[in-house]
C-alpha positions as CSV (number, residue, x, y, z in Angstrom):
1,M,4.8,28.8,9.6
2,P,7.5,26.4,10.8
3,K,6.6,23.0,12.0
4,P,6.2,22.5,15.7
5,T,8.9,20.6,17.6
6,I,8.8,16.9,18.5
7,N,8.3,17.7,22.1
8,F,5.5,20.2,21.4
9,I,3.7,17.5,19.3
10,R,4.2,14.8,22.0
11,G,2.8,17.2,24.6
12,K,-0.5,17.5,22.7
13,V,-1.3,13.8,23.6
14,S,-3.2,13.5,26.8
15,S,-2.4,10.8,29.4
16,E,-5.6,9.0,28.5
17,A,-4.7,9.0,24.8
18,R,-1.1,7.8,25.6
19,A,-2.5,4.9,27.5
20,R,-4.6,3.9,24.5
21,F,-1.6,4.3,22.2
22,D,0.3,2.0,24.6
23,E,-2.3,-0.7,24.3
24,I,-2.3,-0.5,20.5
25,W,1.5,-0.5,20.3
26,H,1.8,-3.4,22.7
27,Y,-0.7,-5.4,20.7
28,R,1.3,-4.7,17.5
29,L,4.5,-5.9,19.1
30,T,3.1,-9.0,20.6
31,E,0.6,-10.1,18.0
32,N,2.6,-9.0,14.9
33,Q,-0.4,-7.1,13.6
34,W,-2.4,-4.0,14.3
35,P,-5.6,-4.3,16.4
36,T,-9.0,-4.2,14.8
37,D,-11.4,-1.4,15.5
38,R,-13.6,-3.9,17.3
39,W,-10.7,-4.9,19.6
40,N,-10.4,-1.2,20.5
41,Y,-14.1,-0.6,20.9
42,K,-14.3,-3.5,23.4
43,R,-12.0,-1.6,25.7
44,L,-13.4,1.8,25.0
45,P,-16.8,2.3,23.3
46,K,-16.6,4.0,19.8
47,P,-18.1,7.3,20.9
48,K,-15.5,7.7,23.7
49,F,-12.7,6.4,21.5
50,D,-13.6,8.9,18.8
51,A,-13.9,11.7,21.3
52,L,-10.4,10.8,22.7
53,L,-8.9,11.1,19.2
54,K,-10.8,14.2,18.2
55,S,-8.2,16.7,19.2
56,L,-5.5,14.7,17.4
57,N,-5.1,13.9,13.7
58,G,-3.9,11.2,11.3
59,A,-0.3,12.1,11.9
60,Y,-0.6,10.2,15.2
61,I,-3.0,7.4,14.4
62,V,-5.0,6.3,11.3
63,E,-7.8,3.9,10.6
64,M,-7.0,1.4,7.9
65,D,-9.0,-0.9,5.8
66,S,-7.6,-4.2,4.4
67,S,-10.0,-6.5,2.7
68,G,-12.9,-5.2,4.8
69,T,-11.2,-5.4,8.1
70,K,-10.7,-2.1,9.9
71,T,-7.6,-1.6,12.1
72,Y,-6.1,1.3,14.0
73,E,-2.4,1.9,13.3
74,L,0.1,4.3,14.9
75,Q,2.0,6.6,12.7
76,P,5.7,7.2,13.4
77,I,5.0,10.2,15.6
78,G,2.2,8.2,17.4
79,V,4.8,5.5,18.3
80,L,7.0,8.2,19.8
81,C,4.0,9.4,21.8
82,T,3.8,6.1,23.7
83,S,5.3,5.6,27.1
84,D,8.3,4.1,25.4
85,G,8.8,7.2,23.3
86,D,11.6,8.7,25.3
87,R,13.7,5.6,25.0
88,Y,12.9,5.4,21.2
89,L,14.0,9.0,20.7
90,K,17.3,8.3,22.4
91,L,17.9,5.3,20.1
92,L,17.0,7.2,17.0
93,R,19.3,10.2,17.9
94,R,22.2,7.8,18.2
95,F,21.2,6.1,15.0
96,V,21.1,9.5,13.2
97,E,24.6,10.3,14.4
98,Y,25.8,7.0,13.0
99,L,23.9,7.8,9.7
100,R,25.9,11.0,9.4
101,H,29.2,9.1,9.9
102,V,28.2,6.6,7.1
103,Y,26.8,9.2,4.8
104,F,29.9,11.5,4.8
105,D,32.7,9.0,5.4
106,N,31.7,6.2,3.0
107,D,29.8,7.4,-0.2
108,R,29.6,3.8,-1.5
109,Q,27.7,2.5,1.5
110,N,23.9,2.4,1.1
111,S,22.7,0.2,3.9
112,I,23.4,-0.3,7.6
113,Q,23.6,-3.7,9.4
114,H,22.6,-4.7,12.9
115,S,26.2,-5.8,13.6
116,E,27.6,-2.4,12.6
117,L,25.7,-0.6,15.3
118,I,27.1,-3.0,17.9
119,N,30.7,-2.9,16.6
120,H,31.0,0.7,15.6
121,A,28.2,2.8,17.3
122,G,28.2,1.5,20.8
123,F,24.8,-0.1,20.7
124,T,24.2,-3.2,22.8
125,S,22.6,-6.2,21.1
126,A,19.3,-5.6,22.8
127,E,19.3,-1.9,21.8
128,S,20.1,-2.7,18.2
129,A,17.4,-5.3,18.1
130,E,14.8,-2.9,19.5
131,L,15.9,-0.2,17.0
132,G,15.5,-2.7,14.1
133,R,12.0,-3.7,15.3
134,L,11.1,0.0,15.6
135,L,12.3,0.8,12.1
136,Y,10.5,-2.2,10.7
137,V,7.1,-1.7,12.3
138,S,6.8,2.1,12.2
139,R,9.0,3.0,9.2
140,I,10.3,6.0,11.2
141,L,12.8,7.9,9.1
142,G,11.1,6.5,6.0
143,V,13.4,3.5,5.6
144,A,12.5,-0.1,5.0
145,C,14.0,-2.7,7.4
146,G,14.1,-6.4,7.2
147,G,15.8,-9.2,9.2
148,Q,15.3,-12.2,11.5
149,P,11.9,-12.4,13.4
150,D,13.6,-11.5,16.7
151,F,15.8,-8.9,15.0
152,S,18.9,-10.5,16.2
153,A,20.1,-9.7,12.7
154,W,18.7,-7.0,10.4
155,S,19.6,-4.4,7.9
156,T,18.1,-1.2,6.6
157,S,18.8,1.2,3.7
158,L,19.9,4.8,4.2
159,P,17.2,7.4,3.8
160,S,17.4,8.6,0.2
161,D,17.2,12.3,1.0
162,L,19.9,13.0,3.6
163,G,21.7,15.4,1.3
164,G,21.0,19.0,2.5
165,I,19.5,17.7,5.8
166,L,22.4,16.3,7.7
167,P,25.2,18.7,8.5
168,S,28.7,17.4,8.0
169,E,29.7,18.6,11.4
170,G,28.2,20.2,14.5
171,P,24.9,19.4,16.3
172,T,22.3,17.3,14.5
173,D,19.3,18.5,16.5
174,E,17.7,20.4,13.6
175,A,18.3,17.6,11.1
176,F,16.8,15.1,13.6
177,E,13.6,17.2,13.9
178,I,13.3,17.4,10.1
179,L,13.9,13.7,9.6
180,I,11.3,12.7,12.2
181,L,8.7,15.3,11.3
182,R,8.9,15.4,7.5
183,D,5.7,13.4,7.2
184,W,3.9,15.5,9.8
185,H,0.6,16.8,8.4
186,P,-1.7,18.3,11.0
187,H,-4.8,18.0,8.7
188,W,-4.3,14.3,7.7
189,P,-7.6,12.6,8.6
190,I,-7.8,9.7,11.0
191,S,-10.8,8.2,9.4
192,Y,-10.2,5.9,6.4
193,E,-13.4,7.0,4.7
194,E,-12.5,10.7,5.1
195,R,-9.1,10.2,3.6
196,A,-10.6,8.4,0.6
197,R,-13.2,11.1,0.2
198,Q,-10.7,13.9,0.3
199,L,-8.3,12.1,-2.0
200,H,-11.0,11.7,-4.7
201,S,-12.1,15.3,-4.2
202,G,-8.6,16.6,-4.7
203,S,-7.8,17.6,-1.1
204,A,-4.4,19.3,-1.1
205,S,-3.4,18.0,2.3
206,V,-4.1,14.4,1.5
207,L,-2.3,14.6,-1.9
208,K,0.7,16.2,-0.3
209,H,0.9,13.5,2.3
210,L,0.5,10.6,-0.1
211,L,2.3,11.9,-3.3
212,D,4.4,14.8,-2.0
213,V,3.0,16.9,-4.9
214,A,0.9,20.0,-4.8
215,S,-2.7,19.6,-5.8
216,T,-4.0,21.6,-8.8
217,A,-7.4,20.0,-8.5
218,P,-10.3,22.5,-8.3
219,A,-12.1,22.9,-5.0
220,P,-14.5,20.1,-4.3
221,K,-18.0,20.7,-5.4
222,R,-21.1,20.4,-3.2
223,K,-21.8,16.7,-2.8
224,E,-24.5,15.5,-5.2
225,P,-27.2,13.2,-4.0
226,A,-26.3,9.6,-4.6
227,R,-27.9,8.1,-7.6
228,K,-30.4,5.4,-6.7
229,R,-29.6,2.0,-8.0
230,A,-32.6,0.6,-9.7
231,H,-33.8,-2.7,-8.4
232,V,-33.4,-5.4,-11.1
233,P,-36.7,-7.3,-11.4
234,A,-36.5,-10.9,-10.5
235,A,-37.6,-12.0,-14.0
236,T,-34.8,-9.8,-15.6
237,E,-32.2,-11.1,-13.2
238,T,-33.1,-14.7,-14.0
239,K,-32.9,-13.9,-17.7
240,V,-29.4,-12.5,-17.3
241,L,-28.2,-15.3,-15.1
242,A,-29.6,-18.0,-17.4
243,A,-28.2,-16.4,-20.5
244,S,-24.7,-16.2,-19.0
245,R,-24.8,-19.3,-16.8
246,R,-22.8,-17.0,-14.4
247,R,-19.9,-16.9,-16.9
248,C,-18.0,-13.6,-17.1
249,A,-18.1,-11.9,-20.5
250,F,-14.6,-10.4,-20.1
251,C,-13.1,-13.7,-18.9
252,F,-14.5,-15.4,-22.0
253,G,-13.9,-12.6,-24.5
254,L,-10.3,-11.9,-23.4
255,N,-9.0,-15.3,-22.3
256,G,-11.5,-17.9,-23.5
257,V,-12.4,-18.9,-19.9
258,L,-15.9,-20.6,-19.7
259,E,-15.9,-21.4,-16.0
260,E,-18.5,-20.3,-13.5
261,T,-17.3,-17.2,-11.6
262,E,-18.3,-15.4,-8.5
263,G,-19.5,-11.9,-9.5
264,Q,-22.3,-9.4,-10.0
265,I,-24.7,-8.2,-12.6
266,A,-23.1,-5.1,-14.1
267,H,-24.6,-2.1,-16.0
268,I,-22.9,-1.7,-19.4
269,D,-23.6,2.0,-19.7
270,H,-22.5,2.6,-16.0
271,D,-26.0,3.9,-15.2
272,P,-27.2,2.1,-12.1
273,K,-30.8,3.2,-12.8
274,N,-30.9,1.5,-16.2
275,A,-32.0,-2.0,-15.4
276,K,-33.1,-3.0,-18.9
277,P,-32.0,-6.5,-19.9
278,E,-29.9,-5.3,-22.8
279,N,-27.9,-3.1,-20.4
280,L,-27.0,-5.9,-18.0
281,V,-24.2,-8.5,-18.1
282,W,-22.7,-11.0,-15.6
283,L,-19.0,-10.1,-14.7
284,C,-16.6,-11.6,-12.2
285,S,-15.7,-9.3,-9.3
286,K,-12.3,-8.4,-10.7
287,H,-13.6,-7.4,-14.1
288,H,-16.6,-5.7,-12.7
289,N,-14.3,-3.5,-10.5
290,S,-12.0,-2.8,-13.5
291,Y,-14.9,-2.0,-15.8
292,D,-16.6,0.4,-13.4
293,S,-13.2,2.1,-12.8
294,S,-12.2,2.3,-16.4
295,M,-14.1,5.5,-17.3
296,S,-11.1,7.6,-16.2
297,Q,-8.5,5.3,-17.7
298,V,-6.9,5.8,-21.1
299,K,-7.0,2.1,-22.0
300,G,-10.0,1.1,-20.0
301,Y,-12.6,-1.5,-21.1
302,T,-15.2,-0.1,-23.4
303,A,-19.0,-0.7,-23.6
304,G,-18.7,-1.8,-27.2
305,E,-16.2,-4.6,-26.6
306,L,-18.3,-5.7,-23.5
307,R,-21.4,-6.0,-25.7
308,L,-19.4,-8.0,-28.3
309,F,-18.0,-10.4,-25.7
310,R,-21.5,-10.9,-24.2
311,A,-22.8,-11.8,-27.6
312,E,-20.0,-14.2,-28.3
313,L,-20.4,-15.7,-24.8
314,R,-24.1,-16.3,-25.4
315,K,-23.4,-18.1,-28.7
316,A,-20.8,-20.3,-26.9
317,I,-23.4,-21.2,-24.2
318,E,-26.0,-21.9,-26.9
319,R,-23.5,-24.4,-28.4
320,K,-23.2,-25.8,-24.8
321,E,-19.4,-25.2,-24.9
322,H,-19.5,-24.3,-21.2
323,L,-20.5,-27.9,-20.3
324,S,-17.2,-29.2,-21.6
325,A,-15.0,-26.3,-20.4
326,P,-11.9,-27.3,-18.3
327,K,-12.4,-27.2,-14.6
328,S,-9.4,-25.1,-13.8
329,A,-8.6,-21.7,-15.3
330,P,-5.2,-21.1,-17.0
331,A,-2.4,-20.0,-14.7
332,A,-2.6,-16.4,-15.8
333,I,-6.2,-16.3,-14.7
334,S,-5.9,-18.3,-11.5
335,G,-3.3,-15.9,-10.1
336,A,-0.2,-18.2,-10.5
337,A,3.1,-16.4,-10.8
338,P,3.6,-15.4,-14.5
339,Q,6.7,-16.5,-16.3
340,L,8.8,-13.3,-16.0
341,P,11.9,-12.8,-18.3
342,Y,14.6,-12.5,-15.7
343,E,16.7,-15.6,-16.5
344,P,18.8,-14.1,-19.4
345,Q,19.5,-11.0,-17.3
346,L,20.4,-13.0,-14.2
347,K,23.3,-14.6,-16.1
348,S,24.4,-11.6,-18.1
349,S,23.8,-8.7,-15.7
350,P,22.4,-9.5,-12.2
351,R,22.0,-5.8,-11.4
352,E,19.8,-5.3,-14.4
353,A,17.7,-8.3,-13.3
354,V,17.0,-6.7,-10.0
355,L,16.2,-3.4,-11.6
356,A,13.8,-5.1,-14.0
357,A,12.1,-7.1,-11.2
358,W,11.5,-4.0,-9.2
359,K,10.1,-2.2,-12.2
360,D,7.6,-5.0,-12.6
361,V,6.6,-4.7,-8.9
362,Q,6.0,-1.0,-9.5
363,R,4.0,-1.6,-12.6
364,A,1.8,-4.2,-10.9
365,A,1.3,-1.9,-7.9
366,I,0.2,1.0,-10.1
367,G,-2.1,-1.4,-11.9
368,V,-3.8,-2.1,-8.6
369,L,-4.2,1.5,-7.7
370,E,-5.5,2.6,-11.1
371,T,-8.6,0.4,-10.6
372,K,-9.3,2.0,-7.2
373,M,-8.5,5.7,-7.5
374,A,-7.9,8.5,-10.0
375,F,-4.4,10.0,-10.0
376,P,-4.3,13.9,-10.3
377,D,-1.0,13.6,-12.2
378,K,0.0,10.3,-13.6
379,T,3.5,11.6,-14.6
380,A,4.4,12.5,-11.0
381,P,6.8,9.9,-9.4
382,I,5.4,8.2,-6.3
383,P,7.8,7.8,-3.4
384,T,8.0,4.2,-2.1
385,G,6.6,5.1,1.3
386,A,3.6,6.8,-0.3
387,L,3.1,3.9,-2.8
388,I,2.9,1.4,0.1
389,T,0.6,3.7,2.0
390,M,-1.8,3.9,-0.9
391,L,-1.7,0.2,-1.6
392,R,-2.7,-0.5,2.0
393,N,-5.2,2.4,2.3
394,F,-6.9,2.0,-1.1
395,G,-5.6,-1.1,-2.8
396,G,-6.5,-3.6,-0.1
397,V,-2.9,-5.0,0.0
398,D,-2.3,-7.0,3.1
399,Q,0.4,-6.4,5.7
400,A,2.7,-9.2,4.5
401,N,2.8,-8.1,0.9
402,A,3.1,-4.4,1.9
403,T,6.1,-5.3,4.0
404,A,7.6,-7.4,1.2
405,I,7.3,-4.5,-1.2
406,G,9.1,-2.3,1.3
407,Q,11.9,-4.8,1.6
408,L,12.2,-5.2,-2.1
409,A,12.3,-1.4,-2.5
410,S,15.1,-1.2,0.2
411,I,17.3,-3.8,-1.5
412,H,16.6,-2.3,-5.0
413,D,17.7,1.2,-3.7
414,A,20.9,-0.2,-2.3
415,I,21.7,-2.0,-5.5
416,A,20.7,0.8,-7.8
417,G,23.0,3.0,-5.6
418,G,26.0,0.9,-6.4
419,A,25.9,-2.0,-3.9
420,A,27.6,-5.1,-5.2
421,V,25.2,-7.9,-6.4
422,D,26.0,-11.4,-7.7
423,E,23.9,-13.9,-9.6
424,S,22.7,-15.8,-6.5
425,T,21.7,-12.6,-4.7
426,A,19.8,-11.3,-7.8
427,R,18.1,-14.7,-8.2
428,A,16.9,-14.6,-4.6
429,Y,15.6,-11.1,-5.2
430,C,13.7,-12.1,-8.3
431,D,12.3,-15.2,-6.6
432,A,11.0,-13.0,-3.8
433,A,9.6,-10.4,-6.3
434,E,7.6,-12.9,-8.4
435,P,5.0,-13.9,-5.8
436,V,4.5,-10.3,-4.9
437,I,3.9,-9.4,-8.6
438,A,1.6,-12.3,-9.0
439,Y,-0.4,-11.2,-5.9
440,L,-0.7,-7.7,-7.2
441,M,-1.7,-8.8,-10.6
442,A,-4.4,-11.0,-9.2
443,K,-6.1,-8.2,-7.2
């Protein structure tokens, strides 16, 4: 069955829903962030808000969760369903026409500048700035865009999949529909919890949206009753806390850190009903999350090494080594940027330095996701757009770092595609990549 047209999809949005989209979009443009669910519910109670969105789906609007804060965010087609949608569509059609000119007339050009549209495509400065902001905020056409805060100057990479979509001559109407609607998935859930549930149960529609790969997972089984978490008796809890002095067994066993940490009492055998003292250990939040997620990981932490680290930690505490431990953790533990080996490449091959930095960003990003979710196929490549979506949806990555990853990806794609790069440009890229890598590694 062919996908419906842009106009058909836009026609499904009621005037009341469009007014709500307008409020959300205006908030995003003026506050530079998406509104929280509570902000929305102040204007329309949650039951009415949910009823308003019931006939729609997550291809219009999605609920997101970043560090415990819920927001509602418009998807690209949702932005085009606002009252400004007609104007945005006209700008995008003109932009796609210029994309065709660049794609077929200059096979070395991999990015487009704000000034180009003014000088060669007939855009006014205001139109170009509005287009840049639109590409940046909504990622329509699947491209990353970066520039000045007011978008008086900006640049964006060419979409990576124009071959076979854009015709070399004639009308671009069909290609335009494909480019705008290629991420249209009519069964994409609006709710964050529902997307997470379907992802973990192997929902084909969610996997297709995120990974662009077909799901081979079996049909989800009937949901089992949740296991009850046994209450840890107060005396047992006190015994565990006193024996560990709230020092993380993994922090000590792996890195020799003897500082007090914020964390939880973990179950070594992963059985929440087993509250025997020999099955309990104090872990920092990071290692607790990693340990509980490691059952599906090839190189995950093991119960054996955790018991060993706990025993070594207790001996160190009996020797009162924790009382003389340094008051600050090593840089690698505190989240400071690691020393990354780009300096030799910056001098010998700036291009290779950029490629290496981006590869480290990808590795760090996958490391975050592997502690949060199970991948149906770890060998399948993850498109940048899907990677950023998963980092924000399930990895708790904030807007600033998600945007930075998108910009790093855009620059990398241009350089990998043959764009010129000198040492100073590569150094600036690596300098921008390092704090992003450090942020991801610390999550």
